[in-house]
N, C-alpha and C positions, 0 to 999 in steps of 0.2 A: 065495511064488508058488502053492505048492500049494492054500493056502487061498483064493486067487482063482479058480483053476481049479475047486474044489470048489464055490464059491458060483455061479460061471457056469453050472456043470453043473446044479446044483440049479434055478437060474432057468430055464433052458431046458427042464428036464423038467417043471416046474410048468406052464410056457406051453403045452407040447406036449400036456399031458393037461387039457383043458378041463373034464372031469367032476369034477375035483379042486375047481375053484373055483365049481361050481353052487351055487345057494342050496339051503335045505333044502326038502323037499317040501311043507310047509304054507305057507311064503313063496310058493313058486313057483305053488302053486294059488290063494292068495289074489289075487296079482297078477292072474293070468289070468283070475279070475272076475269081477273087477270093472273096468270101463272107466275109472273116475275115479282108482283107486288108483295106476296107473302115472304118471299127470300129477302126483299129489300127491307121489310119491317125487322125480319130476323136479325140481319146484318146490322142494322141501325140500333137495336137492342143490344147486340153483343157489343158494338163498339162503345155505346154509352155505358155499359156495365164494365168494360175492360179499361176505359180511361182513368178512373180513380186509381185502379191497381197499378197501372203503368206509371201514373205521376208519383204514387206513394214509393214505388219501387226506386224510381229515378231520385228522388229526394233522399230515401234512405241509402242508396249506392253513394251518392254525393257526400253525405255526412260520413259515411263508412270510410271513404278515401280521405276526407279532412282529418278525422281522428287518427287514421294509420299514419298519415303524413305529420301530423303533430307529435304523434308518439316516436317516429324516426328522428326527428329534429330534437326532441327532448333526449333521447338516447345518445345521440351524437354529442349533444352538449355536455352530458353528463360524463361521456367517456373523455371529451377533451379536458374538463375540469379535473378527472381522476388521474389522467396521464400528467398534467403540470403538477398536481400535488404529489405524487408518488416517486417524482424523481428526486433522490437524495442529493445534497450537494456535496462535492468532493471534500474530503478532510483536508487536503493540502492547502486549498484556497482558505478555509477557516483558520488555519494554523498561521497561514503566511499573513493574514490581515491583523491578527493579535500582535504578531512579533514586530511588525512595522511600526 
């Protein structure tokens, strides 16, 4: 319990003191001096945040297609088995084979 209170107090203290999380002076001056640099940082952050979502979506879609293909193959196999089992043999052939 004490540990949780200590972590919560540290988090509140860091959030209350914004100068602790400021960038270094060189980075701050560079970003302020160039108009295109903040846009480049923004796009790089968006790209880095978007890549895991794109990769997860790609893998998810690939697994979805594999499952659907497997289900279609299974359904086709079951239909073929049901078709071969449901055809009754003609009565004439059975009677003729017994009479011979």
